[in-house]
C-alpha positions in Angstrom: -0.2 0.0 0.2 2.8 2.3 0.7 4.1 2.0 -2.7 1.4 4.4 -4.1 2.8 7.4 -1.9 6.3 8.7 -2.9 8.4 10.2 0.0 10.3 13.1 -1.6 12.9 15.7 -0.2 15.6 17.7 -1.5 19.0 15.9 -2.0 21.0 17.8 0.5 21.4 17.4 4.3 19.9 14.5 5.8 18.1 13.2 2.5 20.1 10.0 2.5 18.5 9.2 6.2 15.4 10.1 5.2 14.9 7.8 1.7 16.7 5.3 3.3 14.1 5.1 5.9 11.2 5.6 3.8 12.3 3.0 1.5 12.7 0.6 4.7 9.2 1.4 5.1 8.0 0.6 1.9 7.7 3.7 0.1 8.5 4.7 -3.1 11.2 7.6 -3.0 12.4 10.4 -4.5 15.6 13.0 -4.1 15.2 16.5 -5.9 18.8 17.1 -6.2 21.0 19.5 -8.2 23.1 18.8 -11.1 26.3 18.5 -9.3 24.9 16.2 -6.3 22.5 14.2 -9.0 25.1 11.2 -9.4 25.6 10.9 -5.8 21.6 10.1 -5.2 21.6 7.9 -8.1 24.3 5.8 -7.1 22.2 4.6 -3.8 19.7 1.7 -4.3 16.9 2.8 -1.8 16.6 6.1 -4.3 14.4 4.9 -6.1 14.0 8.4 -8.7 16.2 11.6 -8.7 14.8 14.9 -10.1 17.7 16.9 -10.9 17.5 20.5 -11.2 20.0 23.2 -12.2 19.1 25.3 -9.0 16.9 24.6 -6.0 15.4 27.8 -6.7 13.1 26.0 -9.4 12.0 23.8 -7.1 8.3 25.4 -6.6 7.8 24.9 -10.4 7.5 21.0 -9.7 4.3 21.4 -7.6 2.1 19.8 -10.3 4.3 17.1 -11.0 5.0 16.3 -7.5 0.9 16.0 -6.5 0.5 13.7 -9.6 3.3 11.3 -8.3 1.4 11.5 -4.5 4.7 13.0 -3.1 4.9 13.7 0.4 7.6 15.9 1.5 9.7 15.5 4.4 11.7 18.6 5.0 15.3 18.9 6.6 17.7 21.8 7.1 18.4 22.8 3.4 14.4 23.6 2.8 15.2 26.4 5.5 18.3 27.3 3.3 17.2 27.1 0.2 13.5 28.3 0.1 11.8 31.4 1.6 9.0 31.2 4.3 6.4 32.2 1.3 7.7 29.4 -0.4 6.6 27.0 2.1 3.5 28.4 3.2 2.7 28.0 -0.9 3.6 24.7 -1.2 0.5 23.1 -2.2 1.7 19.2 -1.9 1.7 17.1 1.7 4.3 18.3 4.0 5.5 16.4 7.2 5.3 19.0 9.8 3.7 22.2 10.9 4.8 25.2 8.6 3.8 27.6 11.2 6.8 26.6 13.5 9.1 27.9 10.6 8.4 31.2 11.6 9.4 31.0 15.4 12.3 29.1 14.1 13.6 31.4 11.5 13.6 34.3 13.5 16.2 34.6 16.4 14.2 36.6 18.5 10.8 34.8 18.4 13.0 31.3 18.9 14.6 32.7 22.2 10.9 33.8 23.1 9.5 30.3 22.5 12.5 28.7 24.6 12.5 30.9 27.3 8.6 30.1 27.4 9.3 26.5 27.8 11.3 27.5 30.9 14.6 26.4 29.4 18.1 27.5 30.7 19.3 30.2 27.9 22.8 31.9 27.5 22.7 35.3 27.9 22.1 38.0 25.1 24.1 41.1 24.4 22.3 43.9 22.8 25.6 45.6 21.7 29.3 45.3 22.1 29.6 47.8 24.6 27.5 45.5 27.1 30.0 42.5 26.7 31.6 41.9 30.0 32.6 38.0 29.4 33.4 35.9 26.6 30.9 35.8 23.7 29.8 33.9 20.4 28.6 36.2 17.7 26.4 34.7 15.0 24.9 35.9 11.9 21.5 35.3 10.9 21.2 32.4 8.7 24.3 31.1 9.4 24.7 27.6 8.2 26.5 24.6 9.7 28.3 27.2 12.0 29.6 29.3 8.9 29.6 33.0 10.3 30.3 32.3 14.0 33.0 34.2 15.7 34.2 34.0 19.4 35.0 37.1 21.1 36.7 37.9 24.3 35.6 41.1 25.2 34.0 44.5 24.4 37.3 45.8 23.1 38.0 42.2 20.8 34.4 43.0 19.6 35.1 46.8 18.6 38.1 45.6 16.7 37.0 42.6 14.9 33.2 42.4 14.8 31.6 46.1 15.2 31.7 46.4 11.4 29.8 43.7 10.4 26.9 44.6 8.4 24.9 41.6 8.4 22.2 41.0 11.2 23.7 39.1 14.2 23.2 38.0 17.8 25.9 38.7 20.5 25.1 35.5 23.1 27.2 34.2 25.9 30.0 31.7 25.4 28.9 28.9 27.9 31.8 26.8 28.5 31.0 23.0 28.6 30.5 19.9 26.1 28.1 20.3 23.0 25.1 18.0 22.6 22.5 18.0 20.0 19.3 16.1 21.3 17.0 14.8 18.3 13.2 14.0 19.5 10.1 13.0 17.8 6.8 13.8 18.7 3.8 11.8 17.5 0.5 13.7 17.8 -1.4 10.4 17.2 -0.1 8.8 20.2 0.4 12.2 22.0 4.1 10.4 22.7 7.9 12.2 22.9 10.7 10.1 22.3 14.3 10.9 22.4 15.9 9.4 19.1 19.4 10.1 19.2 22.1 12.1 20.3 25.1 13.7 18.6 27.9 16.4 18.9 29.0 18.3 15.3 32.5 17.7 14.3 33.7 21.5 13.6 36.9 22.9 12.1 38.9 24.0 12.9 37.7 24.6 16.7 38.1 20.6 17.0 42.0 20.8 16.0 42.8 23.6 17.9 42.5 21.3 21.4 45.6 19.0 19.4 47.9 22.0 19.8 49.4 22.8 23.2 48.2 26.3 24.5 51.9 27.6 24.7 52.2 26.9 20.8 49.1 28.6 20.2 50.3 31.8 21.4 51.1 34.1 18.3 49.8 32.1 15.7 46.6 34.5 15.1 44.4 31.3 14.4 40.8 32.5 15.3 38.5 29.7 16.0 35.8 28.5 13.2 32.7 26.7 14.2 32.1 24.9 10.5 30.4 21.6 10.5 31.7 18.6 8.6 30.3 15.7 10.5 28.5 14.3 13.2 29.7 11.8 16.1 27.0 9.6 17.8 27.0 10.4 21.7 25.5 8.1 24.5 24.1 10.7 27.4 24.4 9.7 30.9 21.2 8.0 31.5 20.7 10.3 35.3 20.6 12.9 32.9 17.9 11.4 30.0 14.9 12.6 32.5 16.2 16.2 32.0 16.6 15.9 28.5 13.0 14.3 28.1 11.3 17.1 29.9 12.8 19.9 27.8 11.5 18.2 24.7 7.8 17.9 26.6 8.0 21.5 27.3 9.0 22.7 23.9 6.1 20.8 22.3 3.8 22.2 25.2 4.6 25.8 24.1 4.5 25.1 20.6 0.4 24.7 20.9 0.2 28.0 22.5 2.2 29.9 19.7 1.5 27.5 16.4 -2.2 26.5 17.3 -3.2 23.1 18.2 -1.5 21.3 16.1 1.9 22.5 17.6 5.4 21.0 17.0 5.0 17.5 15.7 7.6 15.1 14.0 11.4 15.4 14.1 13.1 18.5 15.9 16.2 18.8 17.8 17.6 21.1 20.3 21.5 22.2 20.5 22.7 22.5 23.9 25.9 23.2 26.2 26.3 20.9 29.4 28.3 22.7 32.0 30.5 21.1 34.6 27.8 21.5 37.3 25.4 19.3 34.8 23.3 22.1 33.4 21.8 22.1 30.2 21.6 25.4 28.4 19.9 25.7 25.3 21.6 27.4 21.8 18.7 27.0 19.5 16.2 24.4 18.3 15.8 23.2 14.9 12.0 22.3 14.4 12.7 19.7 11.7 15.0 16.6 11.1 18.9 18.3 11.4 
């Protein structure tokens, strides 16, 4: 029965995981790639079909064909990067997830309000460089995969290196701890939230700087960067799982207040930093597979 429907997604980000899972569940699968990645997706047996576009901006021209194919779109991070919020709203085919959540995810201000209303512990945010009294990280709006992140020591460092930035950004307290991404799945049919997995991101060059002794780094003038190149699975201490589940529960609860009764459903993820006193600080939320 599942073969009459096609699970489709953009050929990027988490497409292989999505299409492998859909294939295993008996669905027909479709990758919508660009010309550069077309060969990659055709090389996997669980990808039944590939549509190659010259550019992802052409995606919206496919609506009639995708509707004819009985396509269900499963979004991931690249949908936010390549398609506007308006294009998401105009998508006239079945879409797994609540599109209303995307506005809260896309806006740094709305996202912080959501996290705060859920009672989650958040890093301090500074309105200007003059307020900085501790190490911070400057994040450009829409920074993908950690690009556009800048570690700043103090207000003087900000003035020298970041005050000239023309693009919109936020200034966020730098929390010292270990990063952990927690992946959830909420089913409205069962009213059940599950933790599906956890990982940490493998980032260049910050993950290589620790291999250089501090004394040797002096004078190198190398600024840390946070560009994601991969993921490493993590098993969290069992004593911390209850808090991780509670955070997800609260995010789902508040989503039903801010986005209508459907709220957030399907896959979502929060980026956290865990401090030495075992406190979760939540950096941001991704309201889809990430």
